C-alpha positions in Angstrom: 90.6 103.1 114.5 86.9 102.2 113.9 85.1 99.2 113.7 81.8 97.6 112.6 78.6 97.2 114.6 75.2 95.6 113.9 72.1 95.6 115.9 71.3 92.4 114.5 72.7 89.6 112.2 73.4 91.2 108.7 72.4 95.0 109.6 74.4 97.3 109.7 74.0 100.0 112.8 74.3 104.2 111.5 76.9 105.1 109.7 77.0 102.2 106.8 74.7 102.7 104.1 71.0 101.0 105.4 70.6 98.0 102.1 68.6 94.8 101.8 69.7 91.5 103.6 70.5 90.2 99.6 72.4 93.6 98.8 76.0 93.2 97.5 78.2 93.7 100.9 80.4 96.4 99.4 76.8 98.3 99.2 75.8 97.4 102.6 79.3 98.4 104.3 79.7 101.2 102.5 80.6 104.1 104.8 78.5 107.3 105.1 80.3 109.0 108.3 83.5 109.6 109.1 83.3 107.3 112.3 82.5 104.8 109.9 85.9 105.3 107.5 88.2 101.6 108.3 92.4 102.8 108.5 92.1 106.6 107.1 92.7 108.5 110.6 94.8 111.4 108.5 92.2 112.0 105.7 89.1 111.9 108.3 90.9 113.8 110.4 91.7 116.7 108.3 88.1 116.6 106.7 86.4 116.5 110.3 88.6 119.4 111.0 87.4 121.6 108.0 83.9 120.9 109.5 84.3 121.2 112.7 85.8 124.7 112.1 83.2 126.3 109.8 82.4 124.2 108.0 85.1 125.3 105.4 85.0 124.4 101.8 88.4 123.3 100.6 90.3 122.2 97.1 91.4 118.8 97.5 93.7 115.9 96.0 92.2 112.4 97.4 95.3 109.4 95.7 94.7 106.0 96.6 94.3 102.8 95.0 91.0 101.9 92.8 88.7 100.7 95.8 90.4 102.5 98.3 87.1 104.7 99.1 87.7 108.0 97.7 84.4 108.5 95.9 82.7 107.7 99.5 85.2 110.2 101.6 84.2 113.1 98.8 80.8 112.3 99.1 80.4 112.2 103.1 82.5 115.4 103.1 80.0 117.2 101.0 76.9 115.6 102.9 78.8 117.3 105.9 79.1 120.2 104.7 75.6 121.1 103.8 73.9 118.9 106.7 71.1 121.1 108.5 70.8 118.7 111.4 74.9 118.1 112.1 75.5 118.3 116.0 77.8 120.9 116.5 80.4 118.4 118.3 79.9 115.8 115.4 81.5 115.9 111.8 79.4 113.3 110.3 76.3 114.1 108.7 73.1 113.4 110.0 71.6 111.4 106.8 68.4 112.0 107.7 68.1 115.7 107.2 66.8 116.9 103.7 70.2 118.2 102.4 71.6 114.8 103.3 68.8 113.0 101.1 69.3 115.5 98.1 72.8 114.1 97.7 71.8 110.9 97.9 68.7 111.2 95.4 71.7 112.9 93.1 71.5 116.7 93.8 74.4 117.8 92.1 74.4 121.5 93.1 75.8 119.7 96.5 77.7 117.1 95.1 78.2 116.4 91.1 80.7 113.6 90.0 82.6 114.3 86.9 83.8 111.1 85.8 87.0 112.4 83.4 87.7 109.9 81.2 84.2 110.1 79.8 84.7 113.4 78.2 85.8 114.2 75.0 87.9 117.4 75.3 88.6 119.9 77.3 86.0 122.2 76.2 83.1 119.3 76.9 84.7 119.2 80.6 84.7 123.4 80.3 80.8 123.1 79.7 80.3 120.7 82.3 81.6 122.9 85.2 80.2 125.9 83.8 76.9 124.0 83.7 77.5 123.5 86.7 78.8 126.9 88.5 75.9 128.6 86.7 73.1 126.4 88.4 71.0 127.7 90.5 71.1 126.9 94.5 69.8 127.7 97.5 71.6 130.2 99.6 73.8 128.8 101.8 74.1 125.4 100.0 77.9 124.6 99.4 79.0 122.5 96.5 81.5 120.0 96.0 82.7 119.3 92.2 84.1 116.1 92.0 86.4 115.3 89.0 87.3 111.1 89.0 90.4 110.1 87.6 92.2 113.7 87.2 95.2 111.7 85.9 93.4 111.0 82.5 93.2 115.1 82.0 97.2 113.9 81.0 95.6 112.8 77.7 96.8 114.0 74.7 92.5 114.7 73.7 92.6 116.9 76.9 95.1 119.5 75.4 95.5 122.6 78.2 93.1 120.4 80.8 95.5 121.0 83.8 95.5 124.5 82.7 92.2 125.1 82.7 91.4 123.5 86.2 94.4 125.5 87.8 92.5 128.5 86.3 89.6 127.4 87.9 90.8 126.0 91.5 92.7 129.7 91.4 89.2 131.6 91.0 87.0 129.6 92.9 84.1 130.8 95.6 84.6 130.3 98.8 81.4 127.9 98.7 83.0 125.5 96.4 85.4 123.0 96.9 86.5 120.9 94.1 87.9 117.8 94.9 90.8 115.4 92.2 90.7 112.1 92.9 93.3 109.6 90.9 95.3 106.4 91.5 98.3 108.6 89.9 98.8 112.0 92.2 102.4 111.9 90.2 100.5 112.7 86.7 99.3 116.3 88.5 101.4 118.8 87.5 103.2 120.2 90.6 101.5 124.0 90.0 98.0 122.1 90.7 98.7 120.1 93.2 100.3 122.7 94.9 96.7 124.8 95.0 94.9 121.1 96.7 95.5 119.6 99.8 97.1 115.7 98.8 95.1 113.5 101.0 96.4 109.8 100.9 94.0 107.0 101.5 95.9 104.2 102.1 95.7 100.5 102.1 94.4 99.3 105.4 97.4 97.6 107.4 97.7 93.2 107.1 96.4 92.7 110.7 93.5 94.9 110.0 92.5 94.0 106.6 91.8 90.4 108.2 90.1 91.5 111.2 87.7 93.7 109.3 86.9 90.8 107.0 86.8 88.6 110.1 84.1 91.1 111.3 82.1 91.4 108.6 81.7 87.5 107.9 80.7 87.4 111.7 78.2 89.9 111.1 76.9 88.0 107.8 77.4 84.7 109.3 79.9 83.5 107.4 82.0 80.5 108.0 85.5 81.5 106.6 88.9 79.8 107.5 91.8 81.8 108.8 94.1 81.3 105.6 91.1 81.9 103.5 90.6 85.0 105.2 94.5 85.8 104.7 94.2 84.9 101.1 91.1 87.4 100.1 92.3 90.4 102.4 95.8 89.7 100.0 93.6 89.4 96.7 92.3 92.7 98.0 95.7 94.6 98.4 94.1 96.2 101.6 91.3 98.2 100.1 88.3 97.6 101.4 85.9 97.2 98.1 88.0 94.9 97.1 88.1 92.5 100.1 84.3 92.6 100.3 83.8 92.0 96.6 86.1 89.3 96.7 84.2 87.9 100.3 80.8 88.2 98.3 82.2 86.2 95.6 83.6 83.6 97.2 80.7 83.0 99.8 77.8 83.3 97.2 75.8 80.1 97.4 73.1 81.8 95.0 69.5 80.7 96.3 71.3 78.5 98.5 73.0 81.0 101.4 76.5 81.6 101.8 78.7 79.1 101.4 81.7 77.9 103.8 85.2 79.9 102.7 87.5 77.6 102.6 91.6 78.1 101.5 90.9 75.5 98.4 88.0 77.0 97.5 89.4 80.8 97.1 92.4 79.3 95.1 90.1 77.5 92.9 87.9 80.4 92.3 90.8 83.2 91.9 93.3 81.0 90.4 95.3 81.7 93.3 98.4 79.6 93.0 101.3 81.6 94.1 101.4 79.9 96.8 101.9 76.5 95.6 104.7 77.7 93.6 106.2 79.7 96.1 106.5 76.3 97.9 107.6 74.3 95.3 110.4 76.7 94.7 111.4 77.3 98.4 111.6 73.3 98.5 113.9 73.7 95.4 115.8 75.9 96.6 116.6 74.0 100.0 117.4 70.8 98.3 120.0 73.1 96.2 118.4 72.6 93.1 119.2 75.1 90.3 117.5 73.9 87.7 114.4 72.9 89.7 114.7 76.5 90.7 114.9 78.5 87.3 111.8 75.8 85.7 109.6 76.7 88.7 110.4 80.4 88.6 110.3 80.5 84.5 106.9 78.3 84.3 105.4 80.5 87.1 103.2 83.2 84.9 103.3 86.1 86.6 105.8 89.6 86.6 109.4 89.3 87.6 109.1 92.6 90.4 105.9 90.3 91.9 107.4 87.2 92.2 110.5 88.7 93.9 108.9 90.6 95.8 106.7 87.7 97.1 110.0 85.0 97.6 111.4 88.1 99.3 108.4 87.9 102.1 108.4 84.3 101.9 112.2 84.4 103.3 111.5 87.1 106.0 108.1 85.1 107.3 110.1 81.7 107.0 112.9 83.6 109.2 110.8 85.1 111.8 108.2 81.8 112.2 110.2 79.2 111.7 114.0 80.0 112.6 113.1 82.9 115.5 110.0 81.4 116.9 108.3 84.8 116.8 104.6 85.4 115.4 105.1 87.7 112.6 102.4 88.7 109.7 104.1 90.3 106.8 102.4 89.8 103.7 98.7 87.9 103.9 99.0 86.1 100.9 102.5 84.2 102.2 100.9 84.4 106.0 98.0 81.8 104.6 100.8 79.1 103.8 100.2 76.3 106.8 102.9 75.1 108.9 102.9 71.8 107.1 103.8 73.8 104.1 106.6 75.6 105.5 108.2 72.6 107.8 109.1 70.4 104.4 111.2 73.6 103.0 113.2 74.0 106.6 114.0 70.5 106.9 114.9 70.3 103.6 117.8 72.8 104.2 118.3 71.3 107.1 119.1 67.9 105.7 121.4 69.8 103.0 123.2 71.6 105.7 123.6 69.6 108.6 125.4 71.7 111.4 125.2 74.9 109.4 123.5 78.0 111.3 120.4 78.8 109.4 119.8 82.1 110.1 123.2 83.0 109.6 122.8 81.3 106.1 119.4 82.9 105.4 120.4 86.4 106.3 122.9 85.7 103.5 120.1 84.8 101.2 118.0 87.8 102.2 120.7 90.4 101.4 121.1 88.6 97.8 118.2 90.2 96.6 117.3 94.1 95.9 113.8 95.6 96.7 112.2 95.1 94.0 111.2 98.5 92.5 110.0 100.1 89.0 113.5 101.8 89.2 114.8 97.7 88.3 114.5 96.8 85.5 113.4 93.0 84.7 116.7 92.1 83.4 118.5 93.2 86.2 116.2 91.7 88.4 116.4 88.2 86.6 120.4 88.6 87.7 120.1 89.2 91.1 117.8 86.1 91.1 120.5 83.9 89.5 123.1 85.0 92.0 120.2 84.3 95.0 119.8 80.6 93.7 123.7 80.3 93.5 123.7 81.7 96.9 121.0 78.7 97.9 123.1 76.0 96.8 126.2 76.4 98.5 127.4 74.0 101.0 127.4 76.8 103.9 126.8 80.3 104.6 129.1 83.3 103.2 131.3 84.3 106.3 130.2 87.6 107.8 133.3 90.3 106.9 133.5 93.3 109.5 131.3 96.0 107.9 132.4 99.9 107.6 130.2 101.1 110.3 131.9 98.4 112.6 135.3 100.0 111.6 134.6 103.2 112.9 134.0 101.8 116.3 137.2 99.8 116.6 140.3 100.7 118.0 143.6 101.3 117.0 144.8 98.2 118.1 141.6 96.1 116.8 142.6 97.8 113.1 146.0 96.6 113.3 145.2 92.8 114.0 142.3 93.4 111.2 145.3 94.7 108.6 147.9 92.1 109.8 145.0 89.1 109.3 144.0 90.9 106.0 148.0 90.6 104.8 148.6 87.0 105.5 145.2 86.1 103.7 143.8 84.8 106.8 139.9 85.2 107.1 138.6 88.2 108.7 137.5 87.1 112.4 134.8 88.4 114.6 136.8 91.2 116.4 136.4 92.4 120.0 134.8 95.7 119.2 134.8 98.8 120.9 131.2 99.2 123.2 128.8 101.1 122.2 127.3 104.0 124.6 124.3 103.2 126.4 121.9 105.0 124.2 120.6 108.1 125.2 117.1 109.2 124.2 117.4 112.9 124.5 120.5 112.6 122.2 121.1 111.9 118.9 123.3 108.5 118.4 126.4 108.3 116.1 124.2 105.9 113.8 121.9 108.2 113.4 124.8 111.0 112.8 126.8 108.3 110.4 123.2 108.0 108.3 123.4 111.8 107.8 126.7 112.3 106.9 126.2 109.5 104.1 123.2 110.9 102.8 124.5 114.3 102.5 127.6 112.7 100.5 125.8 110.9 98.5 123.5 113.7 97.6 126.4 115.2 95.9 128.0 112.1 94.4 124.8 110.9 92.6 123.0 113.6 92.2 125.4 116.5 92.3 123.3 119.2 94.5 124.4 120.9 97.8 122.5 121.8 100.8 121.7 125.5 101.0 119.2 126.0 103.7 118.3 125.4 107.1 114.9 125.1 108.0 113.2 125.2 111.2 109.0 124.2 111.7 107.6 124.7 115.1 105.2 122.2 115.7 103.4 124.0 118.5 102.6 127.0 116.2 100.4 124.7 114.7 98.6 123.5 117.5 100.6 120.0 117.9 100.6 119.7 121.8 101.8 116.0 121.8 104.7 114.4 120.0 101.8 111.9 118.1 100.8 115.2 116.2 104.0 117.0 115.8 105.0 113.9 113.9 101.6 113.7 111.9 102.5 117.5 111.1 105.7 117.5 110.7 104.9 114.4 107.4 102.5 117.1 105.9 104.7 119.7 106.0 107.6 117.7 104.2 105.1 116.1 102.0 103.9 119.7 100.9 108.0 120.7 101.2 108.9 117.9 98.6 106.1 118.8 96.2 107.3 122.3 96.3 111.2 121.2 95.7 110.5 119.1 92.9 108.7 122.3 91.0 111.4 124.1 92.0 114.5 122.0 90.9 113.2 119.0 89.6 114.2 117.0 92.9 113.0 116.8 96.7 116.6 115.7 98.0 116.5 116.4 101.9 117.4 115.4 105.4 115.6 116.3 108.6 115.6 115.4 112.6 112.8 115.7 114.5 113.9 117.2 118.2 111.7 118.6 121.3 113.3 121.3 123.6 112.2 123.5 126.1 112.5 126.7 123.9 111.0 125.8 120.8 108.8 122.8 122.0 108.2 120.0 119.0 110.3 121.1 116.1 111.5 119.5 113.0 114.5 120.5 111.5 115.8 119.9 107.5 118.5 120.8 105.1 117.5 121.3 101.8 118.8 122.4 98.3 116.3 125.6 98.1 115.4 128.5 96.0 117.2 131.7 97.4 114.4 134.1 96.6 111.2 135.2 97.6 109.4 131.8 95.9 110.1 129.9 99.8 109.1 132.9 101.4 105.8 133.2 99.5 105.3 129.6 99.4 105.9 129.1 103.3 103.8 131.9 104.4 100.8 131.0 102.1 101.4 127.1 103.7 101.4 128.6 107.2 98.2 130.9 106.4 96.1 127.7 104.9 97.7 125.8 108.0 96.8 128.0 110.3 93.8 130.2 109.0 95.6 133.1 110.3 99.1 135.3 109.4 102.5 134.1 109.1 104.1 133.3 112.4 107.4 134.2 112.3 108.5 131.8 114.7 106.6 129.2 113.1 108.5 128.3 110.0 112.4 129.8 110.3 114.9 129.1 107.0 118.8 130.6 106.9 120.0 130.4 103.8 124.2 130.2 103.3 126.0 131.2 100.4 127.7 128.6 98.4 131.4 129.0 99.8 134.4 127.5 99.2 133.1 124.3 97.3 131.0 122.1 99.8 131.9 124.4 102.9 128.2 125.8 103.3 127.1 122.3 102.6 128.7 120.6 105.2 128.0 123.4 107.6 124.0 122.6 107.3 124.7 118.9 107.9 126.7 119.8 111.1 123.8 122.0 112.4 121.6 119.2 111.7 123.9 117.0 113.6 124.0 119.3 116.2 121.7 116.8 118.4 124.6 114.3 118.6 125.1 112.9 122.4 128.7 114.9 123.8 129.8 111.7 125.1 130.5 110.4 121.9 134.3 109.9 121.5 134.0 110.9 117.8 132.0 114.3 118.3 135.2 116.3 118.4 136.5 114.7 114.5 133.1 115.5 113.0 133.5 119.0 113.8 130.4 120.2 114.9 130.3 123.7 116.0 129.9 124.4 119.4 126.9 126.7 118.8 125.2 123.9 116.9 125.8 121.4 119.9 122.3 121.4 121.7 119.8 118.2 123.1 117.6 116.5 120.6 115.0 115.6 123.1 113.4 112.5 123.3 110.7 111.7 121.3 109.7 108.2 122.1 109.3 105.6 119.4 108.5 108.1 116.7 110.6 108.2 113.5 113.6 110.8 114.5 115.4 111.0 110.6 112.3 111.2 108.0 114.8 111.6 105.2 113.7 111.6 101.7 113.5 108.0 100.0 116.3 109.3 97.1 118.9 109.5 100.1 117.7 106.6 102.6 120.1 103.7 102.8 117.4 101.8 100.5 117.9 104.3 97.9 121.6 104.5 97.9 121.5 100.8 97.4 119.6 101.0 94.5 122.0 103.8 92.9 124.7 101.0 94.2 122.9 98.0 92.3 121.7 99.5 89.1 125.4 99.1 87.5 127.7 98.0 90.4 128.8 101.8 91.0 129.4 101.5 94.8 129.3 104.8 96.7 132.2 106.4 98.6 132.2 107.2 102.2 135.3 109.0 103.7 133.5 109.0 107.4 133.0 104.9 106.9 136.6 104.5 105.8 137.5 106.9 108.8 139.4 109.3 106.3 138.2 112.2 108.8 140.7 114.8 107.2 138.5 114.3 103.8 135.3 114.5 105.4 134.6 118.2 104.4 137.2 118.7 101.5 134.8 118.4 99.0 135.9 115.4 97.3 132.4 114.3 96.3 132.3 117.1 93.8 135.0 115.2 91.5 133.4 112.0 92.0 130.1 112.9 91.0 132.0 113.6 87.4 133.5 110.2 87.8 130.5 108.0 88.5 128.6 110.2 85.1 131.9 109.2 83.2 131.3 105.3 84.8 127.6 105.2 84.4 127.7 106.3 80.7 130.5 103.3 79.9 128.4 100.8 82.0 125.2 101.3 80.2 127.1 101.3 76.6 128.6 97.9 77.9 125.1 96.7 78.8 122.9 97.9 75.7 125.9 96.0 73.5 125.0 92.8 75.8 121.4 92.6 75.1 121.9 94.0 71.4 123.5 90.6 70.9 120.7 88.6 72.4 117.9 90.2 70.4 115.1 89.0 70.8 115.2 87.5 73.8 112.1 85.6 72.9 112.8 81.7 75.1 113.7 81.0 78.4 117.1 79.6 77.2 118.0 82.4 75.5 116.9 85.0 78.1 118.8 82.9 80.8 122.4 83.3 78.7 121.7 86.9 78.6 121.6 87.0 82.3 124.0 84.9 82.7 126.4 87.2 80.2 125.0 90.2 82.0 126.1 88.7 85.3 129.5 88.0 84.0 129.6 91.5 82.7 128.7 92.9 86.5 131.3 90.9 88.2 133.8 92.5 85.5 133.8 95.5 86.8 136.3 97.4 89.3 134.9 98.0 92.7 134.4 101.4 94.1 137.5 101.6 95.0 139.4 100.4 92.2 137.6 102.3 89.5 139.7 105.0 87.4 139.9 108.7 88.7 141.0 112.1 88.5 141.7 112.7 92.0 143.5 111.3 94.8 141.4 108.9 96.8 142.4 108.3 100.3 144.1 105.1 101.6 141.5 102.8 102.9 141.3 99.0 103.9 139.1 96.7 101.7 
């Protein structure tokens, strides 16, 4: 992680733009070298590699939020490509040669910036690019054509704009690099995106954002309270430019110099009243006052999604910091809430719930709210908020049921006891479970394999797709010498594969495992649905060539296609291949039917992510699908129906889910029509209540009518 340094107060060292002491902070601390760029190790390392290996031009897609540094990084790349005094061991430009200075002075033969929204038509854009390409330049000069806000080419006025760019990029000479920048990479067509190296500029992590601001404030001699730093970091969304602009504004005392920055000054200047409203809302939760909770929530003039996310962040922060006595920072805004403001909240809960295990109660509350994503409508979220508030107003926490994953580890005697208790109507008590094996890091655990099997079953139930390809990628063939490099390479390959799969099949569903062994070294294994034709071979050859700079290595990427087979036979064969690294001591190994030829050691990968599954098939993705219309997902594994694991029942369940989804969507639409327009808080609350009641009337996942025979199960 690079840091900022000063040689004297207010004078940044080499690597940041030299400015006068009264210049705006965003200009004074704008990076001019790779090592001065904060928190972007992946794009910086990639671009630095291009410079050290050549320098080499590449067509790029830089994507990230406003203020993330896309233009700055592209400008550094252009300078480094053309720098006349750069050291062969240092990828950063020297900043002092004629070429570096020419770019600073606006020389478009080296770096040309195009602001796409300013052009009236695609013809104007074509004319501008043609003018740049035809302009004379010195021999050996490499040109970067930077197209900002490239997503705006999806506007109807730019008809065929993306097609034009695709042709330009495919035919670009080796000394020209197109660099597209966007805040909406999903708007870039897959065909164009596949010709670009996609580099994401991420927001700075919370702690790094606060440290960054503290360092700048120290260099500038600005006194800033810790709570104020957290608020500014939250206000800037982890983007250096936004954070510096906010710090500059809140500390600017005009001719009087810099002012002391307090939490109250930040709130007064930016209208940040969220913390006060959060505390007021949580006090109402603690007191069990439903009416006051609702009043505060609807009086809070921000989007429902944002409010729910902040409530979830504060719930987690109180749980870790106040209830578990751990110092955890999850959100800068929430981190700015002082201990003396948090204490009354916990006191309110303790006074209303004497003798209650607040940790258990809190865990119950956290489970009541879904992950707030754009896929969930505001109306659906509000229905969840009502349920959350009702749960907060209860006098005790809900009893904890034995979950399905726990049941897999129960013995026959424990299951019989639970069945008996259920029949006589007694609450299910906590059972003595068969202890799990001590985890061996060289193998997949049963939890790992259960997650893979659930994801593969869900892929058929929800999306109707089946896996037909087993892909292995050997990271050592691409220069990875340690697990960090292997993990980063696997992430790059997975992202590229995701883009290709979406272009070919409309979805990027896949399940993956990272492994390491003596024969293959660091390797990744992927199971996906891939077109069984020459397209994948061509794409993988091109990807290997671009990544390695040499022709295809037959062992670098291997793929084995399987025929459709009977029902889902080959789909599950692919999954069992992926699960082959399961610990051989697991007592369910034989019941899972993993073929002997698939069994292997997965290898110890340390703290790296073992299974980077696509978001659509992760536990959170399954939960979202369940919560949308109350359509619970079945699992033969969790219900211990081992004889049904691989018989293809998911094919019929997919059709059943589609039918029930249509019926439930129609019922929801009918309720909403009765309340149109929902133009008052009272009317919206009544609508939410009726929707919540409708959803409680829907049968659970076992009780839904089906055209196929469901296995016996224990609820």
